py3Dmol code that shows the C-alpha trace and the ligand (Angstrom):
import py3Dmol

protein = """\
ATOM      1  CA  MET A   1      15.819 -40.590  18.345  1.00  0.00           C
ATOM      2  CA  ALA A   2      15.048 -37.335  20.071  1.00  0.00           C
ATOM      3  CA  PHE A   3      11.676 -35.746  19.606  1.00  0.00           C
ATOM      4  CA  ARG A   4      11.710 -32.181  18.597  1.00  0.00           C
ATOM      5  CA  SER A   5       9.724 -30.068  20.980  1.00  0.00           C
ATOM      6  CA  ILE A   6       6.615 -28.481  19.484  1.00  0.00           C
ATOM      7  CA  ALA A   7       7.952 -25.167  20.690  1.00  0.00           C
ATOM      8  CA  THR A   8      10.728 -25.238  18.077  1.00  0.00           C
ATOM      9  CA  SER A   9       8.153 -24.747  15.347  1.00  0.00           C
ATOM     10  CA  ASP A  10       6.642 -21.685  16.967  1.00  0.00           C
ATOM     11  CA  ARG A  11       7.179 -19.624  13.800  1.00  0.00           C
ATOM     12  CA  SER A  12       5.175 -22.088  11.713  1.00  0.00           C
ATOM     13  CA  PRO A  13       1.742 -21.090  10.396  1.00  0.00           C
ATOM     14  CA  ALA A  14       0.226 -23.263  13.129  1.00  0.00           C
ATOM     15  CA  ARG A  15       0.917 -20.549  15.682  1.00  0.00           C
ATOM     16  CA  LEU A  16      -2.332 -18.955  16.783  1.00  0.00           C
ATOM     17  CA  THR A  17      -3.124 -15.484  15.581  1.00  0.00           C
ATOM     18  CA  ARG A  18      -4.438 -13.245  18.343  1.00  0.00           C
ATOM     19  CA  ILE A  19      -7.110 -10.688  17.528  1.00  0.00           C
ATOM     20  CA  ILE A  20      -6.922  -7.381  19.298  1.00  0.00           C
ATOM     21  CA  ARG A  21      -9.594  -4.682  19.348  1.00  0.00           C
ATOM     22  CA  THR A  22      -8.399  -1.989  21.724  1.00  0.00           C
ATOM     23  CA  ARG A  23      -5.358   0.178  22.350  1.00  0.00           C
ATOM     24  CA  ALA A  24      -5.067  -1.207  25.889  1.00  0.00           C
ATOM     25  CA  GLU A  25      -5.097  -4.852  24.744  1.00  0.00           C
ATOM     26  CA  LEU A  26      -2.528  -4.009  22.090  1.00  0.00           C
ATOM     27  CA  ARG A  27      -0.235  -2.387  24.640  1.00  0.00           C
ATOM     28  CA  ASP A  28      -0.494  -5.476  26.851  1.00  0.00           C
ATOM     29  CA  ALA A  29       0.052  -7.906  23.984  1.00  0.00           C
ATOM     30  CA  LEU A  30       3.147  -6.056  22.806  1.00  0.00           C
ATOM     31  CA  ASP A  31       4.602  -5.752  26.272  1.00  0.00           C
ATOM     32  CA  ASP A  32       6.900  -8.746  26.145  1.00  0.00           C
ATOM     33  CA  VAL A  33       6.882  -9.979  22.531  1.00  0.00           C
ATOM     34  CA  ALA A  34      10.029 -11.087  20.731  1.00  0.00           C
ATOM     35  CA  ARG A  35      11.728  -8.305  18.773  1.00  0.00           C
ATOM     36  CA  PRO A  36      12.050  -7.053  16.129  1.00  0.00           C
ATOM     37  CA  VAL A  37       8.385  -6.363  15.454  1.00  0.00           C
ATOM     38  CA  GLY A  38       7.097  -5.953  11.903  1.00  0.00           C
ATOM     39  CA  LEU A  39       3.869  -4.053  11.203  1.00  0.00           C
ATOM     40  CA  ILE A  40       1.765  -4.424   8.062  1.00  0.00           C
ATOM     41  CA  PRO A  41      -0.978  -1.788   7.942  1.00  0.00           C
ATOM     42  CA  THR A  42      -3.933  -2.830   5.745  1.00  0.00           C
ATOM     43  CA  MET A  43      -7.557  -2.042   5.093  1.00  0.00           C
ATOM     44  CA  GLY A  44      -8.442  -5.724   4.904  1.00  0.00           C
ATOM     45  CA  TRP A  45      -9.901  -7.756   2.038  1.00  0.00           C
ATOM     46  CA  LEU A  46      -6.486  -9.366   2.013  1.00  0.00           C
ATOM     47  CA  HIS A  47      -4.977 -10.746  -1.174  1.00  0.00           C
ATOM     48  CA  GLU A  48      -1.624 -12.017  -2.458  1.00  0.00           C
ATOM     49  CA  GLY A  49      -0.162  -8.494  -2.313  1.00  0.00           C
ATOM     50  CA  HIS A  50      -0.829  -8.344   1.422  1.00  0.00           C
ATOM     51  CA  ARG A  51       0.437 -11.908   1.835  1.00  0.00           C
ATOM     52  CA  ALA A  52       3.728 -10.884   0.207  1.00  0.00           C
ATOM     53  CA  LEU A  53       4.130  -8.060   2.746  1.00  0.00           C
ATOM     54  CA  ILE A  54       3.356 -10.462   5.592  1.00  0.00           C
ATOM     55  CA  ARG A  55       5.907 -12.963   4.281  1.00  0.00           C
ATOM     56  CA  GLN A  56       8.568 -10.294   4.051  1.00  0.00           C
ATOM     57  CA  ALA A  57       7.859  -9.343   7.663  1.00  0.00           C
ATOM     58  CA  ARG A  58       7.870 -12.964   8.772  1.00  0.00           C
ATOM     59  CA  ALA A  59      11.294 -13.443   7.182  1.00  0.00           C
ATOM     60  CA  ALA A  60      12.802 -10.455   9.002  1.00  0.00           C
ATOM     61  CA  ASP A  61      10.853 -10.008  12.227  1.00  0.00           C
ATOM     62  CA  ALA A  62      10.296 -12.148  15.306  1.00  0.00           C
ATOM     63  CA  THR A  63       6.754 -10.823  15.783  1.00  0.00           C
ATOM     64  CA  THR A  64       4.355  -9.857  13.016  1.00  0.00           C
ATOM     65  CA  VAL A  65       1.438  -7.467  13.517  1.00  0.00           C
ATOM     66  CA  VAL A  66      -1.189  -6.876  10.821  1.00  0.00           C
ATOM     67  CA  SER A  67      -3.614  -4.004  11.293  1.00  0.00           C
ATOM     68  CA  ILE A  68      -6.982  -4.222   9.561  1.00  0.00           C
ATOM     69  CA  PHE A  69      -8.782  -0.901   9.570  1.00  0.00           C
ATOM     70  CA  VAL A  70     -10.803   0.721   6.823  1.00  0.00           C
ATOM     71  CA  ASN A  71      -9.741   4.233   7.696  1.00  0.00           C
ATOM     72  CA  PRO A  72     -12.675   6.613   7.159  1.00  0.00           C
ATOM     73  CA  ARG A  73     -10.388   9.644   7.162  1.00  0.00           C
ATOM     74  CA  GLN A  74      -8.542   8.676   3.994  1.00  0.00           C
ATOM     75  CA  PHE A  75     -11.648   8.414   1.820  1.00  0.00           C
ATOM     76  CA  ASN A  76     -12.498  11.684   0.167  1.00  0.00           C
ATOM     77  CA  VAL A  77     -15.705  10.188  -1.276  1.00  0.00           C
ATOM     78  CA  ALA A  78     -18.151   8.803   1.327  1.00  0.00           C
ATOM     79  CA  LYS A  79     -19.577   6.166  -1.006  1.00  0.00           C
ATOM     80  CA  ASP A  80     -16.093   4.804  -1.696  1.00  0.00           C
ATOM     81  CA  TYR A  81     -15.768   4.203   2.066  1.00  0.00           C
ATOM     82  CA  THR A  82     -19.133   2.477   2.481  1.00  0.00           C
ATOM     83  CA  LYS A  83     -18.636   0.208  -0.510  1.00  0.00           C
ATOM     84  CA  TYR A  84     -15.017  -0.703   0.329  1.00  0.00           C
ATOM     85  CA  PRO A  85     -15.001  -4.544   0.498  1.00  0.00           C
ATOM     86  CA  ARG A  86     -14.856  -6.093   3.963  1.00  0.00           C
ATOM     87  CA  ASN A  87     -14.610  -9.706   5.134  1.00  0.00           C
ATOM     88  CA  GLU A  88     -12.918  -9.933   8.488  1.00  0.00           C
ATOM     89  CA  ALA A  89     -13.411 -13.681   8.960  1.00  0.00           C
ATOM     90  CA  ARG A  90     -11.620 -14.419   5.704  1.00  0.00           C
ATOM     91  CA  ASP A  91      -8.870 -11.906   6.510  1.00  0.00           C
ATOM     92  CA  LEU A  92      -8.274 -13.582   9.855  1.00  0.00           C
ATOM     93  CA  GLU A  93      -7.997 -16.989   8.183  1.00  0.00           C
ATOM     94  CA  ILE A  94      -5.378 -15.567   5.830  1.00  0.00           C
ATOM     95  CA  CYS A  95      -3.441 -14.037   8.735  1.00  0.00           C
ATOM     96  CA  GLN A  96      -3.607 -17.339  10.579  1.00  0.00           C
ATOM     97  CA  SER A  97      -2.398 -19.258   7.513  1.00  0.00           C
ATOM     98  CA  GLU A  98       0.532 -16.835   7.165  1.00  0.00           C
ATOM     99  CA  GLY A  99       1.528 -17.196  10.816  1.00  0.00           C
ATOM    100  CA  VAL A 100       0.732 -13.616  11.817  1.00  0.00           C
ATOM    101  CA  ASP A 101       1.058 -13.146  15.588  1.00  0.00           C
ATOM    102  CA  LEU A 102      -1.285 -10.240  16.229  1.00  0.00           C
ATOM    103  CA  VAL A 103      -4.123  -8.750  14.213  1.00  0.00           C
ATOM    104  CA  PHE A 104      -5.161  -5.302  15.376  1.00  0.00           C
ATOM    105  CA  ALA A 105      -8.706  -4.769  14.086  1.00  0.00           C
ATOM    106  CA  PRO A 106     -10.112  -1.780  15.972  1.00  0.00           C
ATOM    107  CA  GLU A 107     -13.335   0.171  15.666  1.00  0.00           C
ATOM    108  CA  ALA A 108     -12.969   3.751  14.428  1.00  0.00           C
ATOM    109  CA  ALA A 109     -13.576   5.131  17.949  1.00  0.00           C
ATOM    110  CA  GLU A 110     -10.550   3.206  19.180  1.00  0.00           C
ATOM    111  CA  VAL A 111      -8.302   4.750  16.551  1.00  0.00           C
ATOM    112  CA  TYR A 112      -9.853   8.205  16.858  1.00  0.00           C
ATOM    113  CA  PRO A 113     -11.173   8.363  20.428  1.00  0.00           C
ATOM    114  CA  PRO A 114     -13.523  11.197  21.353  1.00  0.00           C
ATOM    115  CA  GLY A 115     -11.501  14.381  21.628  1.00  0.00           C
ATOM    116  CA  SER A 116      -8.765  13.343  19.222  1.00  0.00           C
ATOM    117  CA  ASP A 117      -8.067  16.436  17.162  1.00  0.00           C
ATOM    118  CA  THR A 118      -4.759  16.084  15.308  1.00  0.00           C
ATOM    119  CA  THR A 119      -4.192  15.720  11.594  1.00  0.00           C
ATOM    120  CA  VAL A 120      -0.800  14.874  10.156  1.00  0.00           C
ATOM    121  CA  SER A 121      -0.342  16.753   6.929  1.00  0.00           C
ATOM    122  CA  VAL A 122       2.693  15.980   4.800  1.00  0.00           C
ATOM    123  CA  GLY A 123       4.061  18.674   2.480  1.00  0.00           C
ATOM    124  CA  ALA A 124       5.218  18.713  -1.126  1.00  0.00           C
ATOM    125  CA  VAL A 125       5.415  14.997  -1.813  1.00  0.00           C
ATOM    126  CA  ALA A 126       1.755  14.573  -0.818  1.00  0.00           C
ATOM    127  CA  GLN A 127       0.473  17.313  -3.133  1.00  0.00           C
ATOM    128  CA  PRO A 128       0.572  15.986  -6.732  1.00  0.00           C
ATOM    129  CA  LEU A 129      -0.958  12.832  -8.251  1.00  0.00           C
ATOM    130  CA  GLU A 130      -3.127  11.067  -5.649  1.00  0.00           C
ATOM    131  CA  GLY A 131      -2.932  14.123  -3.395  1.00  0.00           C
ATOM    132  CA  ALA A 132      -4.372  16.344  -6.117  1.00  0.00           C
ATOM    133  CA  ALA A 133      -6.913  13.781  -7.327  1.00  0.00           C
ATOM    134  CA  ARG A 134      -8.131  12.864  -3.828  1.00  0.00           C
ATOM    135  CA  PRO A 135      -8.073  15.955  -1.591  1.00  0.00           C
ATOM    136  CA  GLY A 136      -7.483  15.026   2.051  1.00  0.00           C
ATOM    137  CA  HIS A 137      -6.517  11.446   1.221  1.00  0.00           C
ATOM    138  CA  PHE A 138      -2.903  11.669   2.350  1.00  0.00           C
ATOM    139  CA  ASP A 139      -3.814  13.614   5.493  1.00  0.00           C
ATOM    140  CA  GLY A 140      -5.957  10.616   6.401  1.00  0.00           C
ATOM    141  CA  VAL A 141      -3.228   8.133   5.499  1.00  0.00           C
ATOM    142  CA  ALA A 142      -0.425   9.995   7.309  1.00  0.00           C
ATOM    143  CA  THR A 143      -2.594  10.475  10.394  1.00  0.00           C
ATOM    144  CA  VAL A 144      -3.679   6.844  10.720  1.00  0.00           C
ATOM    145  CA  VAL A 145      -0.192   5.508  10.004  1.00  0.00           C
ATOM    146  CA  ALA A 146       1.334   7.886  12.572  1.00  0.00           C
ATOM    147  CA  ILE A 147      -1.195   6.574  15.123  1.00  0.00           C
ATOM    148  CA  LEU A 148      -0.445   2.945  14.200  1.00  0.00           C
ATOM    149  CA  PHE A 149       3.303   3.577  14.381  1.00  0.00           C
ATOM    150  CA  GLY A 150       2.804   5.140  17.820  1.00  0.00           C
ATOM    151  CA  LEU A 151       0.626   2.283  19.057  1.00  0.00           C
ATOM    152  CA  VAL A 152       2.744  -0.591  17.764  1.00  0.00           C
ATOM    153  CA  GLY A 153       6.273   0.821  18.061  1.00  0.00           C
ATOM    154  CA  ALA A 154       7.478  -1.630  15.427  1.00  0.00           C
ATOM    155  CA  GLU A 155      11.060  -1.740  14.220  1.00  0.00           C
ATOM    156  CA  HIS A 156       9.823  -2.250  10.657  1.00  0.00           C
ATOM    157  CA  ALA A 157       6.669  -1.409   8.705  1.00  0.00           C
ATOM    158  CA  TYR A 158       5.909  -2.863   5.294  1.00  0.00           C
ATOM    159  CA  PHE A 159       4.132  -1.097   2.447  1.00  0.00           C
ATOM    160  CA  GLY A 160       3.498  -1.950  -1.197  1.00  0.00           C
ATOM    161  CA  GLN A 161       5.222  -0.168  -4.021  1.00  0.00           C
ATOM    162  CA  LYS A 162       1.884  -0.320  -5.820  1.00  0.00           C
ATOM    163  CA  ASP A 163       1.066   2.771  -3.768  1.00  0.00           C
ATOM    164  CA  ALA A 164       4.441   4.387  -4.441  1.00  0.00           C
ATOM    165  CA  GLN A 165       3.432   7.907  -3.461  1.00  0.00           C
ATOM    166  CA  GLN A 166       1.983   6.565  -0.211  1.00  0.00           C
ATOM    167  CA  VAL A 167       5.371   5.040   0.644  1.00  0.00           C
ATOM    168  CA  MET A 168       7.041   8.403   0.034  1.00  0.00           C
ATOM    169  CA  VAL A 169       4.459  10.260   2.119  1.00  0.00           C
ATOM    170  CA  ILE A 170       4.856   7.821   5.006  1.00  0.00           C
ATOM    171  CA  ARG A 171       8.664   7.956   4.862  1.00  0.00           C
ATOM    172  CA  GLN A 172       8.522  11.755   4.975  1.00  0.00           C
ATOM    173  CA  MET A 173       6.060  11.656   7.875  1.00  0.00           C
ATOM    174  CA  ALA A 174       8.151   9.174   9.907  1.00  0.00           C
ATOM    175  CA  ARG A 175      11.342  11.134   9.280  1.00  0.00           C
ATOM    176  CA  ASP A 176       9.802  14.492  10.198  1.00  0.00           C
ATOM    177  CA  LEU A 177       8.069  13.193  13.327  1.00  0.00           C
ATOM    178  CA  ALA A 178      11.203  11.307  14.450  1.00  0.00           C
ATOM    179  CA  ILE A 179       9.355   7.989  14.479  1.00  0.00           C
ATOM    180  CA  PRO A 180      12.043   5.296  14.474  1.00  0.00           C
ATOM    181  CA  THR A 181      10.001   2.665  12.592  1.00  0.00           C
ATOM    182  CA  GLN A 182      11.811   1.786   9.361  1.00  0.00           C
ATOM    183  CA  VAL A 183       9.538   1.941   6.302  1.00  0.00           C
ATOM    184  CA  ILE A 184      10.152  -0.920   3.887  1.00  0.00           C
ATOM    185  CA  ALA A 185       8.700  -0.907   0.356  1.00  0.00           C
ATOM    186  CA  CYS A 186       7.807  -4.265  -1.205  1.00  0.00           C
ATOM    187  CA  PRO A 187       7.389  -5.068  -4.913  1.00  0.00           C
ATOM    188  CA  THR A 188       3.936  -4.950  -6.484  1.00  0.00           C
ATOM    189  CA  VAL A 189       2.238  -8.336  -6.782  1.00  0.00           C
ATOM    190  CA  ARG A 190       0.361  -8.785 -10.062  1.00  0.00           C
ATOM    191  CA  GLU A 191      -2.158 -11.057 -11.721  1.00  0.00           C
ATOM    192  CA  PRO A 192      -0.794 -13.149 -14.609  1.00  0.00           C
ATOM    193  CA  ASP A 193      -2.034 -10.515 -17.106  1.00  0.00           C
ATOM    194  CA  GLY A 194      -0.145  -7.781 -15.244  1.00  0.00           C
ATOM    195  CA  LEU A 195      -3.012  -6.165 -13.327  1.00  0.00           C
ATOM    196  CA  ALA A 196      -1.776  -5.127  -9.881  1.00  0.00           C
ATOM    197  CA  LEU A 197      -3.717  -6.904  -7.150  1.00  0.00           C
ATOM    198  CA  SER A 198      -6.019  -4.524  -5.329  1.00  0.00           C
ATOM    199  CA  SER A 199      -8.973  -4.930  -3.014  1.00  0.00           C
ATOM    200  CA  ARG A 200     -10.861  -2.687  -5.439  1.00  0.00           C
ATOM    201  CA  ASN A 201     -10.498  -5.181  -8.312  1.00  0.00           C
ATOM    202  CA  VAL A 202     -13.479  -7.049  -6.843  1.00  0.00           C
ATOM    203  CA  HIS A 203     -15.738  -4.226  -8.062  1.00  0.00           C
ATOM    204  CA  LEU A 204     -14.726  -4.683 -11.724  1.00  0.00           C
ATOM    205  CA  SER A 205     -17.257  -6.325 -14.039  1.00  0.00           C
ATOM    206  CA  PRO A 206     -15.815  -9.203 -16.117  1.00  0.00           C
ATOM    207  CA  GLY A 207     -15.458  -6.852 -19.094  1.00  0.00           C
ATOM    208  CA  GLU A 208     -13.771  -4.157 -17.002  1.00  0.00           C
ATOM    209  CA  ARG A 209     -11.490  -6.737 -15.410  1.00  0.00           C
ATOM    210  CA  ALA A 210     -10.328  -7.925 -18.835  1.00  0.00           C
ATOM    211  CA  ALA A 211      -9.845  -4.325 -19.984  1.00  0.00           C
ATOM    212  CA  ALA A 212      -7.847  -3.370 -16.874  1.00  0.00           C
ATOM    213  CA  SER A 213      -4.765  -5.279 -18.055  1.00  0.00           C
ATOM    214  CA  ILE A 214      -4.198  -2.253 -20.325  1.00  0.00           C
ATOM    215  CA  LEU A 215      -2.716  -0.367 -17.356  1.00  0.00           C
ATOM    216  CA  ARG A 216       0.329  -2.596 -17.180  1.00  0.00           C
ATOM    217  CA  GLN A 217       0.644  -2.658 -20.961  1.00  0.00           C
ATOM    218  CA  ALA A 218       0.609   1.144 -21.053  1.00  0.00           C
ATOM    219  CA  LEU A 219       3.319   1.442 -18.402  1.00  0.00           C
ATOM    220  CA  LEU A 220       5.426  -1.198 -20.135  1.00  0.00           C
ATOM    221  CA  ALA A 221       5.055   0.584 -23.485  1.00  0.00           C
ATOM    222  CA  ALA A 222       6.536   3.702 -21.904  1.00  0.00           C
ATOM    223  CA  ARG A 223       9.262   1.669 -20.212  1.00  0.00           C
ATOM    224  CA  ALA A 224      10.177   0.078 -23.562  1.00  0.00           C
ATOM    225  CA  SER A 225      10.355   3.514 -25.137  1.00  0.00           C
ATOM    226  CA  TRP A 226      12.605   4.739 -22.292  1.00  0.00           C
ATOM    227  CA  GLU A 227      14.796   1.640 -22.638  1.00  0.00           C
ATOM    228  CA  ALA A 228      15.110   2.423 -26.353  1.00  0.00           C
ATOM    229  CA  GLY A 229      16.523   5.831 -25.414  1.00  0.00           C
ATOM    230  CA  GLU A 230      13.497   8.148 -25.284  1.00  0.00           C
ATOM    231  CA  ARG A 231      14.137  10.877 -22.683  1.00  0.00           C
ATOM    232  CA  SER A 232      11.284  13.290 -23.387  1.00  0.00           C
ATOM    233  CA  ALA A 233       8.801  12.925 -20.524  1.00  0.00           C
ATOM    234  CA  GLU A 234       5.944  14.082 -22.748  1.00  0.00           C
ATOM    235  CA  ALA A 235       6.787  11.395 -25.313  1.00  0.00           C
ATOM    236  CA  LEU A 236       6.618   8.817 -22.519  1.00  0.00           C
ATOM    237  CA  ARG A 237       3.278  10.237 -21.300  1.00  0.00           C
ATOM    238  CA  ASP A 238       2.056   9.994 -24.897  1.00  0.00           C
ATOM    239  CA  ALA A 239       3.159   6.359 -25.091  1.00  0.00           C
ATOM    240  CA  ILE A 240       1.048   5.643 -21.987  1.00  0.00           C
ATOM    241  CA  ARG A 241      -1.966   7.653 -23.190  1.00  0.00           C
ATOM    242  CA  GLU A 242      -1.923   6.120 -26.660  1.00  0.00           C
ATOM    243  CA  THR A 243      -1.939   2.599 -25.263  1.00  0.00           C
ATOM    244  CA  LEU A 244      -4.780   3.479 -22.889  1.00  0.00           C
ATOM    245  CA  MET A 245      -6.789   5.088 -25.696  1.00  0.00           C
ATOM    246  CA  ALA A 246      -7.008   1.699 -27.414  1.00  0.00           C
ATOM    247  CA  GLU A 247      -9.254   0.557 -24.536  1.00  0.00           C
ATOM    248  CA  PRO A 248     -12.687   2.206 -24.683  1.00  0.00           C
ATOM    249  CA  LEU A 249     -13.532   1.235 -21.070  1.00  0.00           C
ATOM    250  CA  ALA A 250     -10.476   3.083 -19.711  1.00  0.00           C
ATOM    251  CA  ASP A 251     -11.358   6.568 -18.462  1.00  0.00           C
ATOM    252  CA  VAL A 252      -7.997   8.217 -17.797  1.00  0.00           C
ATOM    253  CA  GLU A 253      -7.696  10.475 -14.751  1.00  0.00           C
ATOM    254  CA  TYR A 254      -3.979  11.223 -14.882  1.00  0.00           C
ATOM    255  CA  VAL A 255      -0.796  10.031 -16.508  1.00  0.00           C
ATOM    256  CA  SER A 256       2.456  11.135 -14.917  1.00  0.00           C
ATOM    257  CA  VAL A 257       6.176  10.968 -15.547  1.00  0.00           C
ATOM    258  CA  ALA A 258       7.707  12.489 -12.441  1.00  0.00           C
ATOM    259  CA  ASP A 259      11.011  12.768 -10.611  1.00  0.00           C
ATOM    260  CA  SER A 260      10.952   9.802  -8.267  1.00  0.00           C
ATOM    261  CA  ARG A 261      12.431  11.805  -5.363  1.00  0.00           C
ATOM    262  CA  THR A 262      10.077  14.797  -5.513  1.00  0.00           C
ATOM    263  CA  LEU A 263       7.193  13.557  -7.711  1.00  0.00           C
ATOM    264  CA  ARG A 264       7.450  16.799  -9.708  1.00  0.00           C
ATOM    265  CA  GLU A 265       6.508  16.359 -13.344  1.00  0.00           C
ATOM    266  CA  LEU A 266       9.553  16.108 -15.605  1.00  0.00           C
ATOM    267  CA  GLU A 267      10.356  17.536 -18.989  1.00  0.00           C
ATOM    268  CA  ARG A 268      13.310  15.214 -19.502  1.00  0.00           C
ATOM    269  CA  VAL A 269      14.025  11.903 -17.834  1.00  0.00           C
ATOM    270  CA  ASP A 270      17.673  12.192 -16.902  1.00  0.00           C
ATOM    271  CA  GLY A 271      17.512  10.408 -13.533  1.00  0.00           C
ATOM    272  CA  PRO A 272      15.241   8.094 -11.568  1.00  0.00           C
ATOM    273  CA  ALA A 273      11.620   8.627 -12.574  1.00  0.00           C
ATOM    274  CA  LEU A 274       8.232   7.249 -11.672  1.00  0.00           C
ATOM    275  CA  LEU A 275       5.652   6.489 -14.348  1.00  0.00           C
ATOM    276  CA  SER A 276       2.211   6.476 -12.763  1.00  0.00           C
ATOM    277  CA  LEU A 277      -1.431   6.606 -13.687  1.00  0.00           C
ATOM    278  CA  ALA A 278      -4.955   6.608 -12.355  1.00  0.00           C
ATOM    279  CA  VAL A 279      -7.702   5.221 -14.572  1.00  0.00           C
ATOM    280  CA  ARG A 280     -11.383   4.560 -13.981  1.00  0.00           C
ATOM    281  CA  PHE A 281     -13.194   1.506 -15.264  1.00  0.00           C
ATOM    282  CA  GLY A 282     -16.844   2.272 -14.651  1.00  0.00           C
ATOM    283  CA  THR A 283     -17.021   3.375 -11.009  1.00  0.00           C
ATOM    284  CA  THR A 284     -13.777   1.640 -10.025  1.00  0.00           C
ATOM    285  CA  ARG A 285     -10.652   3.748  -9.825  1.00  0.00           C
ATOM    286  CA  LEU A 286      -7.345   1.912 -10.256  1.00  0.00           C
ATOM    287  CA  ILE A 287      -3.770   3.144  -9.886  1.00  0.00           C
ATOM    288  CA  ASP A 288      -0.453   1.660 -10.918  1.00  0.00           C
ATOM    289  CA  ASN A 289       3.121   2.749 -11.454  1.00  0.00           C
ATOM    290  CA  GLU A 290       6.470   1.709 -12.816  1.00  0.00           C
ATOM    291  CA  PRO A 291       9.827   3.052 -11.612  1.00  0.00           C
ATOM    292  CA  LEU A 292      12.477   3.909 -14.217  1.00  0.00           C
ATOM    293  CA  GLY A 293      16.013   3.663 -12.886  1.00  0.00           C
ATOM    294  CA  ALA A 294      16.736   3.243  -9.188  1.00  0.00           C
ATOM    295  CA  GLY A 295      14.278   5.270  -7.139  1.00  0.00           C
ATOM    296  CA  PRO A 296      13.766   5.790  -3.428  1.00  0.00           C
ATOM    297  CA  VAL A 297      10.682   3.597  -3.368  1.00  0.00           C
ATOM    298  CA  THR A 298      12.527   0.563  -4.722  1.00  0.00           C
ATOM    299  CA  THR A 299      14.421  -0.035  -1.483  1.00  0.00           C
TER     300      THR A 299
END
"""
ligand_1 = """\
23
LIG
P -4.575 -1.652 1.418
O -5.203 -2.731 2.218
O -5.052 -1.593 -0.008
O -4.563 -0.315 2.108
O -3.063 -2.051 1.280
C -2.285 -2.350 2.400
C -0.847 -2.433 1.979
O -0.714 -3.453 0.978
C -0.344 -1.131 1.341
O 0.985 -0.891 1.769
C -0.409 -1.430 -0.125
O 0.519 -0.680 -0.890
C -0.060 -2.903 -0.148
N -0.536 -3.527 -1.374
C -1.766 -3.431 -1.909
N -1.813 -4.075 -3.087
C -0.566 -4.567 -3.312
C 0.040 -5.328 -4.363
N -0.642 -5.693 -5.430
N 1.334 -5.664 -4.239
C 2.048 -5.282 -3.145
N 1.536 -4.586 -2.121
C 0.249 -4.223 -2.201
"""
view = py3Dmol.view(width=600, height=400)
view.addModel(protein, "pdb")
view.setStyle({"model": 0}, {"cartoon": {"style": "trace"}})
view.addModel(ligand_1, "xyz")
view.setStyle({"model": 1}, {"stick": {}})
view.zoomTo()
view.show()
């Protein structure tokens, strides 16, 4: 009986994950890796949602790169940045267990070296919803992702549909800047009660955590209404708001029924649409969405 060489299992989780801190090390590490390369940009505090992105990359790409960087430029509220959860040791264990090849975990000065003075600002699709609620947020996102795309030169990059507008902003940015990395949107991973996994969920008190399942219920109430034939966007917004109103801990920031190509608010839903919302529970701000019909972010 022939022994299988250990090398044949080099895509198993046992493969060592390499941690990289600098642009120069990253360039060296990527010099002769197997292609295609898949990049998963994250801010750490990894959970099942991130794992799903990693698995999708592992299934399609020969080399998987996870970036872990809490990007100061995408936080429009300083306190939100300082209290963002961080646990690099745990994140690295998760990357190792998922068979990630490279983890790029730089300091801010490595991403934005002294003298760096460019901001990538995406147009119309970045203006409503999260763009309006969090001024400067998408400039920060588009800028850091453009830098990561430039540094890694991946064939594919994986993002979660949970942040549907972010996917659209990044697609627009990559298209406009002629960056060849293909942006792939992955389905939202949820808790059993429907709450979308998010690093921010850790800040919810037990009562807020229980209440937060209302977000999914509200979106599904509107979906059910749409499936029953309702085409008035305002009626669908009302269905979402009414469900949310039943939960006293839910402090609604916005409720949207928008064209899923432009994110402009609709009067009638006659094509692909995106239901989305932002709701605060105490000091924790959560977002979620639900596409109606085939939309660009579902691919
Ligand atoms: P973050 O670390 O929160 O910046 O997220 C990194 C990537 O993971 C982004 O593309 C997110 O959209 C994605 N992501 C976050 N939560 C989920 C989730 N529950 N399901 C799928 N993807 C997610």
